[in-house]
N, C-alpha and C positions, 0 to 999 in steps of 0.2 A: 587601924588593924595592923598588928605587927606582922612581918614577914615570917613565913612558916615554910619548911621543907620536911615532909614527912616521908621517911625512908622505910619501905617494907621490903627489904631485900633488894631484889632487882626491880622493883617497881616504885617510882618515886613521884610524890605529888608536891608541887611548888606553888607557893602563893606569895606575891610581892605587892606592897602597896606604895613603894617608893615612886617617884615620878619617872626615873630612869635608873637602871641597874646595869653597869657595864663590867666587863671583865674578859678573860679569855680562858680557853679550856683546851686540854689535849684529851681528845676522844680516844680513849683506850678500848672501848668496846662499842659494838654496833648499838645504836640507840634509835627507837621508835617512839616519837612523841606526838602527843595531841595537844594543840593549842586551844585551850578552853576559853580565854579571853586575853585580850591585849595583844601586842605585836612582839615578835623576836626578830631581830636583824642579825644575821650571821655574815662574817667575813671571813675568806679563807686566804687572804693575802693577795687575791687577784679581783674577785667579785663579792658583791653583797647579795644575800639571799634574804627576802622577807617572809616571814612565816606569819599569816594573819589569823585572826579569830576563827576557829573551826577547822583549821588545816591540820594535816597530818603529814609528818616529815620522817624521813629514814635517814640517819647519818651513818656513814661508814666509819669503822675503827681505824686507828692509827693516823689521825690528822690533827692539825692544829686550826683552832677557829677562835676568833674573837665574836663577842655577842653584846648586844644591847637589848635589854628587856624593857619594854614601853607599857605600862598599865593603861587601860582606857580612862577617859576623862571620869573623875570621881569613883574610880573602879579599882580592881586589882588585876594584876598579871597572874594567870593561873595555867599551869601546864601539867600533864601527866605523861610521865616517861617510863619506857620499859627498856632496860639495859640487858642486852643479850650477850652475856659473857661467854667466853670460848668454852668452858666447861658445859654449860647448857646447851650449846650448839653441837658439841661433840656427842653428847648423850642422846640428843635428838637425831643426829645423824645416824648413829648406830641402830636407834630404835626403829626408825622409819626408812633407812636405806637412802637418804638424800647425800649426794656427793658433789663437790664442784668439778665441772668437767674442762673449764677453761679460765683463764685470768681475766678478771673484769678490770677494765683500765678507768673507768669512771671514778671520780673523787668527790664531786660535788653533792649536796644534798639532794634526795630524791623527795619530791612532793607527790604524794598520792592523792590523785583527783577522782572525783565521782566514784567512790567505792562505798555503797550503803552498808555492805557487811562489815568493813573496817570501822566505819562511823559508829554503827549499832554497837559494835564491840567495845569501842572505846567509851561510850556513854554507860555501858553496863560495867565496865571496870571502874569508872569513876563512882557509880553508885555503890559498888562494893567497897571502894577505897573509903568513901565518906561514912559507910555504915559500920567501918571496921572489921569487915569480913575477910579482908586480905591479910589480916594478922594470922590466919590459918595458913601455914606453909603449904598445906596440900592443894588448897584453892589456888593460891598464888601460881604453884607449879602448873596446874591444869590450864589457868589462863594464859600463861605463857606458851605452852604447847599449842593452844587454840590460835593464838595471834600468829605463831609461825605458819600454821596450816593456811590461815587466811592471806597471810603475805605471799605464800607460794602459789596459791590459787589465783591471786591478783597479778603476780609477776613470777613466772616460773624461772626467768633468767636470774632471780635474786639468790638461787641456790649456789651460783658461782660466786657470790660475795659471802654469804652466810656461812658456808661451809668450806670456805678457802682458809685453812688453818696456818698457812705459812707465814713467817715473820717477814717484815720489809726486806726486799732485796736491795742490793748494792745499786745506787742511784748516783746521777751526776751532782756532786757537792756544790759546784758553782751555781748552777741553776736553781737548786733547792734553796740556798742560803740566801740569793738574792730575791727569792720570793718570800722567805719566812724569817728575815733577820729581825723584824719588829715584834716577834713573839718573844715574850719574856720566859723562856724555859732553860733549864740546865743544859750543859753541853752533852750529857749523857742521853738526854732526849733527842737533841739533834743527831747525835751519833746513831742511835736506835733507828730513827726514821729514815737515814741514808744507808742503812744496812751495814753498819760497821760497829766494831767495838769502840770504846772511847779512845783508846790508844791510837788505833788506826784512823779514826776521824781526824785527830789532831795532826798526825803525820801526813795524811792525805790532804788536809786543809792548808797547811804550811807549804806544801809543794805548789798548790794552785795559787794561793794568795800571797804567799811570802811572808806572812805575819801569823801570830797565833790567833785562834778564833776569838778570844777575849778582846784582844786589841782591835781586830777588824769589827767585831760587832759594836763596839763603842763608837768608833770613827764613823762607820756607816750610819748609825742611828743619830749621830750628832750632824753629819752632813744633811741629812733628810730633815732634821729639825731646823737648821739654818735656813734651808730652801723654803720651809713652810712659813717660818717667821718673817723672813725677808722679802720673799716673792708672793706669798699668798696671804700675808696679813694674819696668820693664824696666832692665837694667844697660847703662851706655854701651858697654861692649865687645860687647854683643850687638846693638846697633842702628846703630852708626855707618856701617857698610857699607851696610846697607839704605837708609840715607838719602842715599846719594850722597857720603860722605866718604871720603877716600883713606886717611886713618890716624887712629887714635884720638887722638893728641895734637893734630892740628889741630882735630879736631872739639871737644875739651876746651878749647882755647884760644878758638875763635870763640864757643862756648857761654857761657863765663865772661864774654867781653867783651859779649855780648848781655844776660845775665841778672844779671850780677854775682855769680853763684855757680857753682862747678864742678858738673859733672853728678852727682858723688857726693853733694854736698850737697843738691841736689834731691831725690835718692832717699831720703836719711835724713831731710829734714824732715817 
């Protein structure tokens, strides 16, 4: 069966039959997802989080994540996700009077356990999706309002996450980049997530590291690659994506240019 991804506005159904599908993602909006079948492994640069069959997870906006999607044996990876964009949440806030009262400092995924109401909701949403009913935007809008009410009933503190409409504040570049250098994103994304314009990000970066962001990122990724190849016995094909390189040939080219040997020579030496 071919991979499918059905997008009905803010509600997305995904189905993959591949043995493993890897990638990375900038989470621009809050996302609530239901893991219908298969496993999903998320990595935020520090920890790995596994989302198993039947689990419900909540991802906060404005973060970088790597993911691995693993279908079950002779089955398919399936998930149903609701993207809670800022306009939806602002409208809901005005209609029902919910406001953020303090800054929530948590960043990792929230796994919602033992909530029969949310589980029943997700099952009903899947039924609507499979029947095509969610093509009616009126029903989709009502279902998103319903899940927001259920989320807030389950965890009232989520109002401090959902209805915080501030953009990322200025944070320490050095700590942020040492955590996130292996994500393959544009510099303007790094700038945004550290609370800076692109010009200010570049200026502050060079003050701290003494080189441009592009040069530092390449050197940092290659240093980590050398360590993984020489000390951990990793294969180039297994690590290049994890280190922020788009393809294996480009990784091999810049690695040889830096160290004078191809990655395979480092591994065999």
